[in-house]
N, C-alpha and C positions, 0 to 999 in steps of 0.2 A: 430224594422223594418230596424236598419244598418243590422244584422244579418240577416234576410229574403233575403236584396240585396245581401250580402255576398253568402249567398247558393245557389241562381239565378245565381249567378257567374262563382263560383264552377263545379256548374252542367252544364252549357255549356260550358266550361273549360272541362271536362270531357267527355262530347260526342264530343267535335272535336278533341281529343285524338287520333282518330284512324284516321284520316286524316293527310295526310305530308305536311309539312308546304308552300310548294310552292300551297296548294288545298284550307289553308285557308287565305292566305294573296293575298292580288293584288295591283303593280301598276303601275300606268299610268299614264307619263308622257310629256306633251305638252310645247315646244317653238316655240312661234311665232315672227320674226322680220316683222318689217313694210317701207316701207320708202315711203311719199308723197313729190311729187312738183309741185307747183303750185298758183293758187291766194288763201292769208294768211293765210301759214303752213308753218309750220317751217320744215329745214331743212334735221331735226334730226330721228333717225329713234328712230322706238316704237317700246318694248320686251315684248313679256307678257309671263310670265312662268306659267301652270298651272297640278297643281299636284293631282290625287285623288286615296288614298289609303283605301281600306278596310279589313276588318275584319271578317271572319266566325267566329262566334261564336258558332256555331250551325245550323242543319237547316235549323231551322226558324229566326236565330238574327244575327246582320249584325251591326257592327259598320263602318261608313262613314267616309274620313278626308280628307277637302280638302282647302290648301291653294294656293292662288295664289298669285304674284307678278306679277306690270309689274311697266316700267319704262318711262312715257310719256313725249308726244313730249311736248315744250314749247306750254303755252296757254296763252299773243299773243306770236305771233311764233317769234319774238326779245325779251321774257322773258330767262331770266340763265334758263337751265335743271336743271329740277324738279329733285327730292327726288326719292325713288322706292317706289311704292305704294304696302303698303302688306295690305293682308286681308286673312280672314281665313274663305271663301264662305261656306263650307258645316264642320258640327263637329256635327253630331247625330247618333243617336241607332234605327236599323230596327226592324220593326216585321214583317213578308210576313207566308202567309198560302195561297196554295194553295188550287182549287176545284171550285166547280160548279160557285162559288162566288168567286171569291180569293180577299184576303184583304190585306192590306197592312196600316203598323202604323211606323211613321219616329219621332223624338221626338228629341228635340236641337236647334241648327242652321241649318237651313232648307233654301231647293228652296221655294221661293216665289209659291202657287198653282196658282200664276194670273200673267201671262205673258207670252206667245211665244217666247221674245225675247233672255228670262232666256237661254235656251237651244244653243244659237249662241254663247256666250261668251268667248267658250272654239276655237280657231283656227282652231283646226279640221274640227270643228263642223261646224261653218260659213261660209256659200259656199260662201259669199262675203269678202273681205278686213275688211273695217269700220266694227266699230259696231252701232248695233241699238240708234243712236241719238237721239233719241223719250227717251230712257232708262237712258240716262246719261246725257240732256243735259238741268238743268233748266228751266222752262219758267219764264218769265219777272213775276217780281212780280202784284198781284191782290189786297193784304191782306193790307195794311201796318202794321208794327208789327211784321211781320210773316216772315220764312226762306225762299230763292227758292227752289222749288223741281221740280222735272220732274212730268209728267202727270200721267208715271209709271216706279216704279221704279227696275233698276237688282241689287235685294236683297236677306239677308238669313238671317230673321229675328230672334228674339228665341220662338219658339211653338210647337206646334203640328199640325201633320194630319192625318189623317183616308183616304184608298185609297180605297174603293168596286171594281169591274168590273167583265164581263164579255166579251166571245167574241162580245157580239153586242152592249151593256155599259160601261159607268164611271160615277164613282160619286164620289164627294170630301169631306172634311168639312175641315176646322180646325181653330183653334185662334191661333194668334200670336200677338208679343209684341208691331209692328209697322206699323205704315197702307202701303200700297203697291204706295203709291204715295210721300215715305220719304226712304231718303237712309239708312240703318243700315250698320256700318262696324264692327266689334268686335273688343273692343277695343278705338274707336275714341272717343274725348269729341266732338265730332258736334252731332252726334247721338239724333235723338227724345228721349222725356221724356219716359220711359214705360208705354205702354195703350192700354186694349184690346183689339184686334178688329179682328173679323168675318169675314174669304174669304167662300166659298165655290165654285164648281162649279161642269160640268157632263159633260158628251160625248155619241153622239152616233155612231155610225158605222153601216149605213146600208149594206155599200158591202167592198170588202175588200178591203183596199187600202184608201176610205174614210172616215173621222171621221170629225164631227161637233158638238160644243161647247160650250159652257157657264160659263159664272164665274161672281162671285157679289164678291164683300169686302164693308162691313159698318164698323164705329171707327171714333175715333177723330185721326187726321191728324198732330193734334197741342195742344196743352196743356196750359191751362193759363200759368203755370208757365215759359216758354218760350217766354212769348209776351215779347218785351218794353213798356215800362210804361207808355203809349203816346195811342199802341194802344186800342179799346176798348176790355172791361172783356169777355171772357167766355170761352170756347173748341172751337176749328174747328174741324168739322165735315165732313167726307169726304163719297161717296156712288158712289162705284164704278163695274160699268156695262159692261163683254165684252161680244163679241163674238168671233171665232175663230174656225179658219177647214184647213185641209191640206190635202193632195188628190194626191197619189202615182201611178203610171200608165207607164207600161214598164220601159222605162229607163227615165222618167220626175217623178219631187216631185213640188210640188207648194204649199205654206204656206200662210196664212192672217190672221192680225187680225184685231178687231175694239172695241176700249174702248173709253166710258162715263165716267166724272169724273163731278157729281155733289158736290162741293162743299158749306158748312153750315158756314157763319159768322155771326156774330151779326148783320150785318147795311148787306147783301147783299146775294145771292144767286148767287153763279159763275157756268159755265159751262164748260169744253176744250173737246174736242177730242184726241185721239191718232188714228193713222193705220198705217198697213204696207200688202205690199204684196212682195212675195219674191217666187220664182221657179228655181230650179235647171234643167240642161238637162245634163247626160249623154250620151258623143257624142261617144266613147271611152272606153275603159276601160282605160286609159289614162288622156283621155281628156275632162273636162266637161266647161261647161259656169252655169252662174248665174246673175241673176238681181235682185236688188232689190227699191221696192219704197216706199218711208213712209213719213212722215205729221204727224205737232202735230198745234191745233187749241188751244191758251192759253189763258184764260179768260179777258176777257177785262179789261183795268188796269186802267180806269178812266168811265167820263161820257162828255159828247160835241160831237161837229163833230171829233174832234180829234179824237178821241175814239169812230168811228163808224163802225168799223170794229178787230176781235178777231186780235190778232197778230198770226203770220204763222210762221212756219219752219217745211222748205221740204229738201230732200234730195234724189238723186236717185246715184247705182251704177251698170257700168254694169264690168263683171270679169269673164278673163279666166284661167283654171286651168289646170296644168298638174303633173301629176301623177310621180312623175322622180325616184323613189325608194316605196319600199312597208312604206316606214319611212318618204319619204320625199315627199312634196307639194311645188310646184312653182305657183303664182297666177302674174295675171296682173291686171290691172281692171281702168276705168273708172269713174270717184266719182264728181258729181255735189251738188253745197247744195246752198240754199236761208237762212239764219241764220235771225232769230225775229230782225224786223223792218230792212229791207233790202230789194228794191226792183231786184237788181240784182241778181247773180249767181256768185258764185266760181267754177273755172275750176278748176279741181286736177287731176294728171293721179300717180297710186299708185304700186308698188310691193312687196311681201310677199314669204316668205321663211317658211315653216311648217315643223319643224322636232316632229313627234309622235315613243313616246316607250313604251309598256307592258313588261314592266319589267319580271311579273311574273302573 
């Protein structure tokens, strides 16, 4: 088996020898630095460094590597400055075959096939400044003995995904080692125990610029080995169903997503919802405006009058952007949010500078 793998690598390398190094390698770097002022936010800046490297092994084979670094703001605002957050978002081997029905296979640490918010993790791709709160903020605890987690996670699990597409439709199926409601970070000690989770999705493009899609995931999000001793025994499972859509016309792009999580535990069945809608309007070659509104309804954490409604988190942002140069974008925004368990809203103003460079 090892000899077969070595022969495959030698064959791909020989095919790529006719290409120049600049044709076979690609490196893209994005650096974003933002600063917010207002209610319940630290005055320290946040810095994100997103690096994407690719190696073209042959006409159909590529290697993708994406290290990601972040210097977060302290939370709570008065806390000491935290250390750099270092992650490996993607490290995978990709096979692509063109045709009337194009196919693609990714294996390794891959982008989860569930959740449109993953596409906005890069500061250059994100039309606003703040990230998707629903992807990073854990819900209030609703199952004693288990860790907190978001309604949908910005995660890059270990697994494999197969995608097929035409000009009118696309479909994908994957098996990964962690549920899309648990954050998985390469090398972290807090990662969930590996357990097979099935994910799938499909999309329809009825006309140019419009895509409608659905997504699905099912598996254990928490194993019995991760529970504290006082919790009821048994794995916890989740069934996720999502609906998504994006529409681009003229100088406008609209994107939306709605996800329903059904958590099954030995004691209860808990439901969570998360959603977002965002839009970007290009005003001129240099100016654009963007906005996002999102929210999450977490499962009820108990019974009785005090728990008559699901705890809710809401956030909204309005951003103006200016492309000062080909590699530099400036943003300014108004951001407001209502965290879990509160009736009042935080009011904040933010600025950001984004530098992006494609080296070759």
